[in-house]
N, C-alpha and C positions, 0 to 999 in steps of 0.2 A: 467492495473492499479496497479498490484502488484509489478511491477519492475519500480520503480520511483527513479531516480537519475540524477544528473547533468551530462551533456555530458562530460565535462572535467574530472569529477571524474571517470566516467566509462572508458574514454580513458586512464587515468593514471593507473587504475587497469589493464586494458587489456595490457598496455605497460609493466607493471611489470611481467605479466604472459607470455608475448611473449618473453621478453628479459631475459629469464632465462639462466642459464649456459648450460643446456642440449640443448636447442633450438639453441643458438648461436654457440656452438661448433659443432653441427650437420650441420648447414648451412655452416660454414667455412670449414668443412671437405668435405661436399658434392660438393662444387664448387671450392675447392682448392684455396682459396682466397689469401693465403700467400705463394704459392709455385712458382709463376712465377718470382718473383723478388729475389728469393734466400733467402727469409726471413725465419728464423727458430724461431718460437714462441713456448713456452710451452702452454699447454691448458689454463692456467689462463691468460697468456699474449694475446693469441688469442682472448679469450672472452672479455678482456678489450679493445683490439683494435677494435673488432666488435662493442662494445657499444659506443666507441668514434666516429665511422663512421656512426652510425644510428642516424637519426634525426626525431623527431616527433614535428611538428609545428602546433599549434592550430590556427584556423581562427575564430576570434570573430566579432560580429556585434551588433549594437544597436537594441535590441528587444523592449525595453520600454524607457521611458524618463530616461536618466542618468543610464541606466542599460545595461550591455553588457553580451552576452552569446555566448558560443561556438556553431557554426553552421557547422563547418567542421574541418578537420585536414589533414595535409600532412605527408606522410611517405617517407623518403629518405635514400639512402645509398651511400657512397662515395667509389670509387675504381679507380685505375689507368686505368683499362680496362672498357670501356663503356658497353660492352655486359654483363660482370659480374655484374656491378652495376645495370643494368636493371633487370637481372634475380634474384638477391638477393632482390631487392626492390619488385619485384612481389611476391617473396616468403613471404616477410614480410607482404605485403598487404593481402595475403591469410590467414596468421596466424591471423592478426587483425580481419578480417571478421569472421573467424571460432571461435575465442575466444569470440567475441561479442555474437554470437549465443549461445555458450556454457555457457557464464556467465549468460545471461538472462534466458536460459532454466533452469540452476541450481537454480537460484533465484526463478523462478516461481515454480519449483518442491519443493524446500525447504519451500516456503510459503504455498503451498498446503498441504504438509505433516504436517507442524506446525499447520495450522488451523484445519486439521482433528484430530490431537492429542488433541487440545484444545476443539474441539466439543465433542470428546469422554469423556473428563473429565467433561465438563459441563453437558452432558447427564447423566453421573453417579451421579453427584451432584443433578440433577433434580429428578432422580429416587429415590435417598435417601430421598430427601425432600417429595416426594409423599408418600413414605413408612412411614415417620414420621407423615405425616398428617393423613394417614389411621389409624396408631396406636393411634394417639391422639383422633381421632373420636371414635374409639372403646373404649378407656379408659374413655372418657368424653361424651359419646353419648347423655345422657339425659340432659346435661347442655349446649349443643350447641344451638346457637340461632335458627338454622333451626328446632330443635326438641322441642323447648319450647312449641309450641301449643300441640304437642302430649304428652308432659310431663304434662301439665296442665290438659288435658283430662284424662290421666291415674290417676292423683291425685284426680280429681273429682270422677272418677269411684270407686277408692278404698275407698274414704271417704263415698260414698253411700253404698258400701258393708259393711264397718265398722258399719254404722248406722243400716243396716239390721241385721247384726249379733248381735249387741247390743240389738235390739228389740226382736229378736228371743231368745236371752239369757234371757232377762227379762221375756218373756212369759214362757220359760221353767222353770225358777226359781219359778215363781208364781204357775205354774202347779205342780212343785215338792213340794212346801210347802203344797198345797192342798192334794196331794197324801200322803205326810208324815203324815198329820193330820188324813186322812182317814185310813192309815195303823195303826196308833196308836190306833184309835178307834176300828179297826177290831181286833187288838191283845188284846184289853181290853174286847172284847166280846160284843160291842155295835154297832148298825147300820150296820149290814151286808147286802149289797145290792144284793147279789146273783150274777147272770150273767149279771147285767146291765152294768158292765165295758166293757165287750167284745162287747156288742151291741152298746155302745156309741162309742167305737173305730172304729167299722165297719161303723157307720154312719158318723163319722168325716172323714174317709178315702174316702167314696163316695163323700162327700162335697168337700174335698180338690182336688180330681181328676176333679170334675166339674169346680172348680175355676181355676185349671191349664189349662184346655182346653180353658177356656174363656180368660185368660191372654196371653196364647201362640199365640192366634189368633191376638193379638195386638202388643206384644213386641217380641224381639228376645230371643234366649236361654240364652244370657249373661246378660239379664236384672235382676236387684236385686229381683224383685217380682217373676219372673219365677224361679230363683234359690232357693229362700226361700220356695216356694210351693213344689218344688221337694224334698228338704230336709225334709219338713214336711210329705210328702207322704211316703218317705222311712221310717221315724220313725213310722208312723201309720201302715205301712205294717209289720214291725218287731213286733209291739205290738200285732197286730191281730194274727200273726203267733205264737207268744209265748203263747197267751191265748188259741189258739186252741190246741197247744201241751199240755198245762197244763190240758185242759179239757179231751183230749184223754187219758192221763195217770192218770186221777183222781182215777180210780179204784185201781191202785197199789200203788200210792204215797200219796194220800190224803184220809183221813178217814172220813172227814166231810165237809159240805159246808163252815164252818168258816175257816178251814185250806185252802180250795181252794181259798177263797177270799183273805186271807193273802198272799198266794203265788203269786196271780196275782198282788196285789199291790206292793209287793217287786220287782217283775220283772219290772213293769212300773217305779218304783223309780230308779232302777239301770239303765234302759235305759235313763231316763231323766238326771241322773248324768253324764253318758258317753256323752250325747249330749251336756250338759253344758260345759264339759271339752273340747270337740272338738271345740265348739264355742269360748272358751277362747284361744285355740291355734290359731284359725283363726284370732281372734282379735289381738293377739300378732304379728302374721305374717303381717297383714295389717298395724298395727301401725309401724312395722319396715320398711315396704316398703314405707309408707307415709313419715316417717322420712328421708329415703334415698332420695326420690324425692324432699323433701323440702331442704335437704342439697345440692342436685344438683342445685336446683333453686338459692340458696344462692351463690353457686360457679359460676353461669352463667356469671357474669361480668368478673371474672378472666379468666375463660375458653375462653370466647369470645376474650379477649385480647391476650391470648396465640395463639388462632387460627388465629387471625389477623396477628400476627407476622409470623407464619408459612406460611400463604397465601402470605404475602408480600415478604418473602424470595423466595417462589416458583415463584411468578410473576417476581421478579428480575432475578432469574436464568433462567426462560423461555425466557425473553427478551435477556439476554446475549447469550443463546443458539441459538435463532433465528438469532441474529446478526452475530454470528460466522458462522452459517450455510450459511447465505447469502454471507458472505465474502469467505467462502470455495467454494461456487458455482462460484463466480466471479474469484477466483484464479484458479479453474479448467478450466474455459473458457480461462483465460490468458495463462495457461500452454499449452492448446491445440493450441492457437494462436502462442505461441513461438515454439512449436514443428513443426508446419506447416510453420513457418517463415512468418506469416502474420501480426505480430505485428511490433512495431518500430524496425528498423534495420539500419545498415550502408549500404549506397549505394556507389558503386565505380563510382565516377564522371569521372576520367581520369586514365587509367591504366599506369603503368610505361613504359616510352619510352626510347629507346637507345639515349643517349645525343649526340648532334652534336659537342659541344665544351666543354672543361673542365671548371669546375667552379672555380678551383684554381690550382696552383697559378696564379696571374695576370701577364702574361709575360711582357706586355707593361710597367706596373708600375715598375716591377723589373728592366727592362733594363733602364728606365728613372732614377730610383733611383740609379742604379749602375753608370750611367754616371755622375750624379751630385756628388755622393760620391767619384768617382774616381778623378774628378776635385778638389773637396774640399780637398781630401787627398793629392793630388799633391801639391796644394798650401800650405797646412800645412807642408808638408815635406820640401818644399823650404824655408819657413819661419823658420822652426826649424833648418835647416842646416845653414842658414845665421846667425841665432842667436848664434848657438854653434861654428861657424867658427870664429876664432880670426884674420884672415888675414886682412891686410890693402889694400883696393882697391881704386884707383883713387886719384886725387889731393886733393879733399875735405876731404877724409879720412885721408891723411897725414897731412893736415893742422890742422884738429881737433885733431890728435894724438900728434903733436909736438908743436903746437901753432904758427907756422910760415909757410908761404906759400913757397913751393919749387921754386927755380929759374928755374930749368930745369926738364922735365919729360922724362924718357928713356922708350921706348916701350918694351913689353915683348919679349924676345929672345927665340924662340923654339929651343931645342936641339934634337938630333936624338933619344935619349931615350924617350923623351916625345912623339915624333911622333909615336914611336913603341907602346907606351901605348894607344894612341888614336885609332890606328888601331885595337888593341885588344878589346877595348871598343865597337867600331862599329861592330866588328864581333859578340860579345856577344849580342848586341842589335838585330842584324839580326837574330841570332839563336832564341832569345826569341820571336821575332815577328813570326818567322816561326812555333814555337811551340804553341804560344797563339792563333793565328788565327784558326788553326784546332780545338783546344779545344773549342773555342767559337762557331765554326760551329757545333761541336758535341753537345754542350750544347743546342744550338737552336734546333737541330734536335730531341733530346730526351726530352727536358723539355718544349719546346714551341710548335714547329710544325715541321713536317718532311721537310727537305730541298726542296724536289720536290714540295711540296705544297707552300712553301715560294716562290720558283722560279716561280711557276705558278701564284701566286697572284701578284708578282712583274711584270711579263709579262703582266698580265691583266691590272694592274694599268698603265704601260707604254703605252700599246696599247690604 
């Protein structure tokens, strides 16, 4: 299927490749084609003579209505010796068959190589598109249509975390305001509660741990309530640890219960302020992430369009690659068929044979034409001679010349000199006939047929 061409086109291509200067000169030198007749040709003249003697005739037939196609062709070579003509024709037939296989194999090989090269290019383009798609997915992962569900879930989770942090922040701010009021009262010397703060913190810690155990049994660790309770427990543990440290160092650092109470309140106020600052940072981070997710969702239509373009290009490149790969496999099969000579090929219907009779010239036509031309030329010479000769011959000619009819006609009187001239003419004619007849016999022998064969044919006809 990869080597498709018209037969006459392929034959003409093979003819040009066979009838090159090197091939023709090699054949002429191999068989000494122009040495037997004493012909001396230059290489160019020998090649031109070879080309003039080689014939390639196409045989056409009707394959469809009003359409003709070449179904066969004939190769011939002309030479004076029939054996050399047969041997050279056989050489030419071999060259035609070999060149046909060579041409088809070369075309199949070139087709396979070209398709392999194109397949490599398309595979490289396909890999490049796949890399672009991977980079595009990494760059716009959250805005891809396939990830919109995950993006929505992440957005909802972050909004829930933001609400939890805002609730915790408001609670911490309320608690901070109460502690600031209590600290101001303690510094003013009114309403000193003693060690009730430490006991309250310990009780809140126990309660928070119980709430965490209850909530953890229901939700996962990433649930907002679980995470809020863990942060609360961490803050209470720090508060209890600080109050215990303050109590253990009271003998060296605090001189009175009022000073101890002020120190405890200041420690709790500082902790709440740091907790509020941390919650502010968490809220800012969550708001930034939420804004990024919302931006990705707004970009989703444009990202989806760009992704569709890349996928469309990838699909087109994949189809081209698969098509080229299929053609490459077919071409490889065709190449194997050509190598093993199992595909379309020229078949020798009839080998060159030694000819029985020459094809030219036509001796009979030449003899007949020579006979008629000789007669015509003879008649023409007589007429020309009579026209150019001004002699008066006969009574009628004299009457026409002088206008009167002669009274007496005197016959021609031959003298001795004229008799001598006539004898010389007869001798010349005899010599000419003696020379021309052998020449004619030699011409028949060399140009038409050997005389022994002519004699044998005549005897056969006569018998």
